[in-house]
TORKOL-4160 file (C-alpha; in steps of 0.2 Angstrom, whole numbers, padded with zeros to 4 digits, m for minus):
212
<pt num="1" X="m0036" Y="m0164" Z="0111"/>
<pt num="2" X="m0038" Y="m0180" Z="0121"/>
<pt num="3" X="m0028" Y="m0177" Z="0136"/>
<pt num="4" X="m0023" Y="m0193" Z="0144"/>
<pt num="5" X="m0018" Y="m0189" Z="0162"/>
<pt num="6" X="m0009" Y="m0200" Z="0174"/>
<pt num="7" X="m0002" Y="m0199" Z="0192"/>
<pt num="8" X="0016" Y="m0205" Z="0189"/>
<pt num="9" X="0027" Y="m0213" Z="0203"/>
<pt num="10" X="0045" Y="m0210" Z="0201"/>
<pt num="11" X="0060" Y="m0221" Z="0207"/>
<pt num="12" X="0061" Y="m0212" Z="0223"/>
<pt num="13" X="0042" Y="m0215" Z="0226"/>
<pt num="14" X="0038" Y="m0196" Z="0224"/>
<pt num="15" X="0023" Y="m0192" Z="0213"/>
<pt num="16" X="0021" Y="m0181" Z="0198"/>
<pt num="17" X="0007" Y="m0179" Z="0185"/>
<pt num="18" X="0009" Y="m0181" Z="0167"/>
<pt num="19" X="m0003" Y="m0178" Z="0153"/>
<pt num="20" X="0000" Y="m0183" Z="0135"/>
<pt num="21" X="m0011" Y="m0174" Z="0122"/>
<pt num="22" X="m0013" Y="m0169" Z="0104"/>
<pt num="23" X="m0009" Y="m0151" Z="0099"/>
<pt num="24" X="m0019" Y="m0147" Z="0083"/>
<pt num="25" X="m0019" Y="m0131" Z="0073"/>
<pt num="26" X="m0032" Y="m0137" Z="0060"/>
<pt num="27" X="m0018" Y="m0144" Z="0048"/>
<pt num="28" X="m0005" Y="m0153" Z="0058"/>
<pt num="29" X="m0004" Y="m0163" Z="0075"/>
<pt num="30" X="0010" Y="m0163" Z="0087"/>
<pt num="31" X="0010" Y="m0175" Z="0102"/>
<pt num="32" X="0014" Y="m0165" Z="0118"/>
<pt num="33" X="0018" Y="m0169" Z="0136"/>
<pt num="34" X="0013" Y="m0158" Z="0151"/>
<pt num="35" X="0022" Y="m0161" Z="0168"/>
<pt num="36" X="0017" Y="m0155" Z="0185"/>
<pt num="37" X="0026" Y="m0159" Z="0201"/>
<pt num="38" X="0014" Y="m0149" Z="0213"/>
<pt num="39" X="0024" Y="m0133" Z="0212"/>
<pt num="40" X="0019" Y="m0117" Z="0203"/>
<pt num="41" X="0026" Y="m0122" Z="0186"/>
<pt num="42" X="0018" Y="m0133" Z="0172"/>
<pt num="43" X="0031" Y="m0139" Z="0160"/>
<pt num="44" X="0025" Y="m0143" Z="0142"/>
<pt num="45" X="0036" Y="m0152" Z="0129"/>
<pt num="46" X="0034" Y="m0158" Z="0112"/>
<pt num="47" X="0037" Y="m0177" Z="0111"/>
<pt num="48" X="0050" Y="m0182" Z="0098"/>
<pt num="49" X="0055" Y="m0198" Z="0089"/>
<pt num="50" X="0048" Y="m0210" Z="0076"/>
<pt num="51" X="0036" Y="m0217" Z="0089"/>
<pt num="52" X="0029" Y="m0200" Z="0094"/>
<pt num="53" X="0017" Y="m0197" Z="0080"/>
<pt num="54" X="m0001" Y="m0198" Z="0077"/>
<pt num="55" X="m0014" Y="m0197" Z="0091"/>
<pt num="56" X="m0017" Y="m0208" Z="0106"/>
<pt num="57" X="m0001" Y="m0208" Z="0116"/>
<pt num="58" X="m0004" Y="m0214" Z="0134"/>
<pt num="59" X="0010" Y="m0216" Z="0148"/>
<pt num="60" X="0011" Y="m0230" Z="0160"/>
<pt num="61" X="0010" Y="m0224" Z="0178"/>
<pt num="62" X="0028" Y="m0230" Z="0183"/>
<pt num="63" X="0043" Y="m0237" Z="0175"/>
<pt num="64" X="0044" Y="m0255" Z="0170"/>
<pt num="65" X="0062" Y="m0263" Z="0171"/>
<pt num="66" X="0070" Y="m0245" Z="0171"/>
<pt num="67" X="0061" Y="m0239" Z="0156"/>
<pt num="68" X="0046" Y="m0227" Z="0153"/>
<pt num="69" X="0033" Y="m0236" Z="0144"/>
<pt num="70" X="0020" Y="m0228" Z="0132"/>
<pt num="71" X="0005" Y="m0235" Z="0122"/>
<pt num="72" X="0003" Y="m0227" Z="0105"/>
<pt num="73" X="m0007" Y="m0228" Z="0089"/>
<pt num="74" X="0007" Y="m0224" Z="0077"/>
<pt num="75" X="m0002" Y="m0230" Z="0061"/>
<pt num="76" X="m0019" Y="m0224" Z="0066"/>
<pt num="77" X="m0026" Y="m0242" Z="0066"/>
<pt num="78" X="m0017" Y="m0253" Z="0078"/>
<pt num="79" X="m0011" Y="m0252" Z="0096"/>
<pt num="80" X="0008" Y="m0251" Z="0099"/>
<pt num="81" X="0020" Y="m0252" Z="0114"/>
<pt num="82" X="0036" Y="m0241" Z="0116"/>
<pt num="83" X="0050" Y="m0241" Z="0129"/>
<pt num="84" X="0062" Y="m0226" Z="0132"/>
<pt num="85" X="0075" Y="m0221" Z="0145"/>
<pt num="86" X="0070" Y="m0202" Z="0141"/>
<pt num="87" X="0052" Y="m0197" Z="0143"/>
<pt num="88" X="0054" Y="m0185" Z="0129"/>
<pt num="89" X="0061" Y="m0197" Z="0115"/>
<pt num="90" X="0051" Y="m0212" Z="0108"/>
<pt num="91" X="0058" Y="m0224" Z="0095"/>
<pt num="92" X="0054" Y="m0242" Z="0089"/>
<pt num="93" X="0036" Y="m0244" Z="0092"/>
<pt num="94" X="0031" Y="m0263" Z="0093"/>
<pt num="95" X="0014" Y="m0269" Z="0088"/>
<pt num="96" X="0004" Y="m0274" Z="0103"/>
<pt num="97" X="m0013" Y="m0278" Z="0096"/>
<pt num="98" X="m0023" Y="m0276" Z="0080"/>
<pt num="99" X="m0041" Y="m0276" Z="0077"/>
<pt num="100" X="m0049" Y="m0293" Z="0081"/>
<pt num="101" X="m0067" Y="m0293" Z="0085"/>
<pt num="102" X="m0082" Y="m0286" Z="0075"/>
<pt num="103" X="m0083" Y="m0270" Z="0085"/>
<pt num="104" X="m0065" Y="m0265" Z="0082"/>
<pt num="105" X="m0062" Y="m0270" Z="0064"/>
<pt num="106" X="m0058" Y="m0253" Z="0058"/>
<pt num="107" X="m0047" Y="m0247" Z="0072"/>
<pt num="108" X="m0041" Y="m0250" Z="0089"/>
<pt num="109" X="m0033" Y="m0239" Z="0102"/>
<pt num="110" X="m0031" Y="m0235" Z="0120"/>
<pt num="111" X="m0043" Y="m0225" Z="0131"/>
<pt num="112" X="m0030" Y="m0218" Z="0143"/>
<pt num="113" X="m0015" Y="m0224" Z="0154"/>
<pt num="114" X="m0015" Y="m0242" Z="0160"/>
<pt num="115" X="m0021" Y="m0246" Z="0178"/>
<pt num="116" X="m0010" Y="m0257" Z="0188"/>
<pt num="117" X="m0019" Y="m0273" Z="0196"/>
<pt num="118" X="m0012" Y="m0289" Z="0204"/>
<pt num="119" X="m0016" Y="m0298" Z="0188"/>
<pt num="120" X="m0008" Y="m0286" Z="0176"/>
<pt num="121" X="m0010" Y="m0269" Z="0168"/>
<pt num="122" X="m0028" Y="m0265" Z="0164"/>
<pt num="123" X="m0030" Y="m0255" Z="0148"/>
<pt num="124" X="m0047" Y="m0247" Z="0142"/>
<pt num="125" X="m0047" Y="m0248" Z="0123"/>
<pt num="126" X="m0058" Y="m0240" Z="0110"/>
<pt num="127" X="m0063" Y="m0250" Z="0095"/>
<pt num="128" X="m0071" Y="m0243" Z="0079"/>
<pt num="129" X="m0082" Y="m0255" Z="0069"/>
<pt num="130" X="m0096" Y="m0254" Z="0056"/>
<pt num="131" X="m0104" Y="m0237" Z="0053"/>
<pt num="132" X="m0089" Y="m0230" Z="0062"/>
<pt num="133" X="m0097" Y="m0234" Z="0079"/>
<pt num="134" X="m0084" Y="m0231" Z="0093"/>
<pt num="135" X="m0085" Y="m0244" Z="0108"/>
<pt num="136" X="m0075" Y="m0246" Z="0124"/>
<pt num="137" X="m0067" Y="m0263" Z="0128"/>
<pt num="138" X="m0052" Y="m0268" Z="0139"/>
<pt num="139" X="m0036" Y="m0277" Z="0138"/>
<pt num="140" X="m0025" Y="m0285" Z="0151"/>
<pt num="141" X="m0006" Y="m0284" Z="0149"/>
<pt num="142" X="0008" Y="m0294" Z="0159"/>
<pt num="143" X="0015" Y="m0283" Z="0174"/>
<pt num="144" X="0033" Y="m0288" Z="0171"/>
<pt num="145" X="0032" Y="m0288" Z="0152"/>
<pt num="146" X="0018" Y="m0276" Z="0145"/>
<pt num="147" X="0022" Y="m0282" Z="0127"/>
<pt num="148" X="0013" Y="m0298" Z="0132"/>
<pt num="149" X="m0006" Y="m0298" Z="0130"/>
<pt num="150" X="m0015" Y="m0309" Z="0143"/>
<pt num="151" X="m0032" Y="m0307" Z="0136"/>
<pt num="152" X="m0046" Y="m0294" Z="0131"/>
<pt num="153" X="m0065" Y="m0292" Z="0132"/>
<pt num="154" X="m0073" Y="m0301" Z="0117"/>
<pt num="155" X="m0088" Y="m0290" Z="0118"/>
<pt num="156" X="m0087" Y="m0271" Z="0122"/>
<pt num="157" X="m0090" Y="m0264" Z="0139"/>
<pt num="158" X="m0099" Y="m0249" Z="0132"/>
<pt num="159" X="m0108" Y="m0246" Z="0116"/>
<pt num="160" X="m0117" Y="m0230" Z="0111"/>
<pt num="161" X="m0136" Y="m0231" Z="0115"/>
<pt num="162" X="m0149" Y="m0223" Z="0105"/>
<pt num="163" X="m0149" Y="m0207" Z="0116"/>
<pt num="164" X="m0129" Y="m0207" Z="0115"/>
<pt num="165" X="m0128" Y="m0208" Z="0097"/>
<pt num="166" X="m0132" Y="m0190" Z="0091"/>
<pt num="167" X="m0120" Y="m0175" Z="0093"/>
<pt num="168" X="m0105" Y="m0166" Z="0086"/>
<pt num="169" X="m0096" Y="m0183" Z="0082"/>
<pt num="170" X="m0111" Y="m0195" Z="0081"/>
<pt num="171" X="m0111" Y="m0214" Z="0086"/>
<pt num="172" X="m0097" Y="m0213" Z="0098"/>
<pt num="173" X="m0093" Y="m0217" Z="0116"/>
<pt num="174" X="m0075" Y="m0212" Z="0121"/>
<pt num="175" X="m0064" Y="m0211" Z="0136"/>
<pt num="176" X="m0047" Y="m0203" Z="0140"/>
<pt num="177" X="m0044" Y="m0213" Z="0156"/>
<pt num="178" X="m0052" Y="m0223" Z="0170"/>
<pt num="179" X="m0047" Y="m0227" Z="0188"/>
<pt num="180" X="m0049" Y="m0241" Z="0201"/>
<pt num="181" X="m0058" Y="m0236" Z="0217"/>
<pt num="182" X="m0065" Y="m0248" Z="0230"/>
<pt num="183" X="m0064" Y="m0263" Z="0218"/>
<pt num="184" X="m0074" Y="m0253" Z="0204"/>
<pt num="185" X="m0067" Y="m0247" Z="0188"/>
<pt num="186" X="m0074" Y="m0230" Z="0186"/>
<pt num="187" X="m0075" Y="m0224" Z="0167"/>
<pt num="188" X="m0079" Y="m0206" Z="0163"/>
<pt num="189" X="m0084" Y="m0206" Z="0145"/>
<pt num="190" X="m0090" Y="m0194" Z="0132"/>
<pt num="191" X="m0106" Y="m0197" Z="0122"/>
<pt num="192" X="m0104" Y="m0191" Z="0103"/>
<pt num="193" X="m0094" Y="m0176" Z="0109"/>
<pt num="194" X="m0110" Y="m0169" Z="0116"/>
<pt num="195" X="m0110" Y="m0173" Z="0135"/>
<pt num="196" X="m0100" Y="m0183" Z="0148"/>
<pt num="197" X="m0106" Y="m0197" Z="0159"/>
<pt num="198" X="m0099" Y="m0211" Z="0170"/>
<pt num="199" X="m0100" Y="m0230" Z="0170"/>
<pt num="200" X="m0093" Y="m0242" Z="0183"/>
<pt num="201" X="m0089" Y="m0260" Z="0182"/>
<pt num="202" X="m0083" Y="m0272" Z="0196"/>
<pt num="203" X="m0065" Y="m0275" Z="0194"/>
<pt num="204" X="m0063" Y="m0294" Z="0198"/>
<pt num="205" X="m0077" Y="m0300" Z="0187"/>
<pt num="206" X="m0070" Y="m0289" Z="0173"/>
<pt num="207" X="m0052" Y="m0297" Z="0175"/>
<pt num="208" X="m0060" Y="m0314" Z="0176"/>
<pt num="209" X="m0069" Y="m0311" Z="0159"/>
<pt num="210" X="m0053" Y="m0304" Z="0151"/>
<pt num="211" X="m0043" Y="m0319" Z="0156"/>
<pt num="212" X="m0056" Y="m0332" Z="0150"/>
């Protein structure tokens, strides 16, 4: 479930592709990591450590200060940040952000791996508010120290409209990752687990709104 895929740049500037996802057998969940370097083999590992639990793990697209960095939702309610020298083992999650605004009072989490901009790490977030309505917002983190939150959207970017509110999981818009292309943030998102659509938002006005 909820595969968060990212193109990762190694220390030698080579690329590989990772995906964090939730393996679920109907009773238990295990956070997994798939790795692909362009060859014929796809490696799959179970992530370990006190920080590798619950859903919503998302890997940064490169190391920061020599460490792998991961977003998580360890307690199922708040957004956490973790650092590790070993991509398989994650300990000591640090609280990054809790619910703040009306549309995220029940729960806040990430919607995929951060996107690097000149102003900071742009993170799409999901918030759960009243009537378990899922919305999508955004947070900006410091480039050199991602544990510092620069700002966030006060209002959500995406809210389920009337024709997006019915489905297998009703009243939900949800994404597992966006990308930046030609100064647009492209957001693929699911409507109530029924169908997928795409939204775009201009990058610079979004960053300005977050910082204000």
